[in-house]
C-alpha positions, 0 to 999 in steps of 0.5 A: 500500500502506498501511504504517500499523501494519505491521512497518517495521523489525526489530532483532536482537541481535549479539554479533559484528557483523563475523561477523553481517554476513559470514554474512548477506551471504555466505549470503543476499546481504543488504546492510549499512550501518555506523553505528559499531562497535555497529550496522549496518543491513541490507536483505534486498531486502524488509525493512530492519533492523539488528543491535545489539551485545549480549552476549545471543543470541536463542532461540526455545526461550527465548521469543524471536521467531522470524524466518522467511525464505522459500526457493524451494529449502529444501535449497539454503538449508540447504546455504548456511547450513551452508557459511557456519558456520550450524548447523541446530538443527531439520532440515527438517520438514513442517507443514501448508502446507509445510516448514521448518528452524531454524538459528542464525547465528554469533552463536547467534540462531535463525531459520527458513527455510520453503518451500511446495514 
């Protein structure tokens, strides 16, 4: 696979690094490595990235990038988000090619999860 000029790493803002790690680890089983108090790297099994300490939240409605995860079972993923203190901000809806929902993590960053099922 040629990785030239392909997305290689993703960095996201986090107001509370401890809460963000707990949410993504408990909800999606992401793995983390700390690099000081203001940065942690993650691996979700497909992509590597990190969360950096800031006082700003990422919002799709305000022009921020929308990170979209894939799920084999959308309803199960929505339940896991809610059970780990995430907030569904756009309930499951259909679009050409599948369905998805949007949620915010405990830091208020908005992401989406989609499924073709």
